[in-house]
C-alpha positions in Angstrom: 9.3 1.8 -5.9 7.9 1.7 -2.3 4.6 3.2 -1.2 3.2 4.5 2.1 -0.1 3.5 3.5 -1.7 4.8 6.7 -3.3 2.0 8.8 -5.1 3.3 11.9 -2.7 6.2 12.3 0.4 4.1 11.7 2.4 4.6 8.5 3.2 1.3 6.8 6.0 1.1 4.2 4.9 -1.1 1.3 7.2 -2.8 -1.2 5.3 -1.1 -4.0 1.9 0.5 -4.7 0.0 -2.8 -4.9 -1.4 -4.7 -1.9 -4.0 -7.3 -1.1 -6.5 -7.5 1.7 -7.5 -11.1 2.7 -10.0 -12.2 5.2 -12.5 -15.0 6.0 -16.2 -14.0 5.7 -17.7 -13.9 9.3 -20.9 -15.7 8.3 -20.1 -17.9 5.3 -16.5 -18.8 6.6 -14.9 -18.6 3.1 -11.9 -16.7 1.9 -12.1 -13.3 0.2 -9.2 -11.4 -1.4 -9.1 -7.9 -2.9 -6.4 -6.3 -4.9 -5.7 -2.6 -4.2 -3.2 0.1 -5.3 -2.1 3.1 -3.3 -2.4 6.3 -5.4 -1.3 9.8 -4.3 -4.7 10.8 -2.9 -6.8 7.6 -3.0 -6.9 3.8 -2.9 -7.9 2.0 -6.0 -9.6 -1.5 -6.0 -8.5 -3.3 -9.1 -9.9 -6.8 -8.6 -11.3 -9.3 -6.2 -11.9 -13.0 -5.7 -14.0 -15.1 -3.4 -13.9 -18.8 -2.7 -17.6 -19.4 -3.0 -20.7 -17.2 -2.7 -23.4 -16.6 -0.2 -24.8 -13.9 2.1 -23.3 -10.6 1.3 -20.6 -12.0 -1.0 -22.0 -12.4 -4.4 -19.5 -12.4 -7.2 -19.6 -9.2 -9.4 -21.1 -9.1 -12.9 -18.6 -10.6 -15.3 -16.9 -12.8 -12.6 -15.5 -16.1 -13.8 -15.1 -19.3 -11.8 -11.5 -20.6 -11.9 -10.0 -23.2 -9.6 -12.9 -22.8 -7.1 -12.6 -18.9 -6.9 -15.0 -16.4 -8.4 -12.6 -13.8 -9.9 -13.4 -10.4 -11.3 -11.7 -7.1 -12.3 -13.0 -3.7 -11.2 -11.9 -0.1 -11.0 -13.1 1.7 -8.0 -11.4 4.6 -6.2 -11.9 5.6 -2.6 -10.3 8.2 -0.4 -10.0 5.8 2.5 -11.2 2.3 3.5 -12.5 1.4 7.0 -12.1 -2.2 8.1 -14.4 -3.4 10.9 -12.6 -5.0 13.8 -15.4 -7.2 15.0 -13.3 -10.1 16.2 -16.0 -12.4 14.7 -13.8 -13.9 11.9 -11.1 -15.2 14.3 -8.3 -13.9 12.2 -9.1 -10.3 11.2 -7.6 -8.9 8.0 -4.3 -9.7 6.3 -2.7 -6.8 4.5 -0.1 -8.2 2.1 2.4 -6.6 -0.2 5.1 -8.2 -2.3 7.4 -8.5 0.7 5.2 -9.5 3.7 1.8 -9.7 5.3 0.5 -7.9 8.4 -2.5 -8.7 10.5 -5.1 -6.0 11.3 -8.3 -6.1 13.4 -7.6 -9.6 14.9 -9.7 -8.8 18.0 -12.8 -6.8 18.6 -12.0 -3.1 18.8 -12.0 0.2 17.0 -12.2 0.0 13.2 -8.9 0.4 11.2 -8.9 3.1 8.5 -6.6 2.6 5.5 -5.6 5.7 3.4 -2.6 6.9 1.4 0.0 8.7 3.6 -0.2 12.4 3.4 2.3 14.0 1.0 
């Protein structure tokens, strides 16, 4: 079952409701990955992992260290998610579904807002 996600005013077809956001922290220079689901009127964060810890990236309560990653489950719902496009990370954000990855916010510019597509 495919899903639709708005990314900065562009509709993206996803292979399913699940997607990941991946990026490198601009200060600590370590990887961060979040697991999301597109729901009819919201986005749901279901888990995250970070390759280390430091300024502004402390693992959540209950996180476990596995193969160098702090991993934890969560359940947070938001109507939309705004990604800064600072250009400071050098790579921006990677939005990945089961079929492919797309780059967002690679260079400094306007933020990119993610939200479910309107019905």
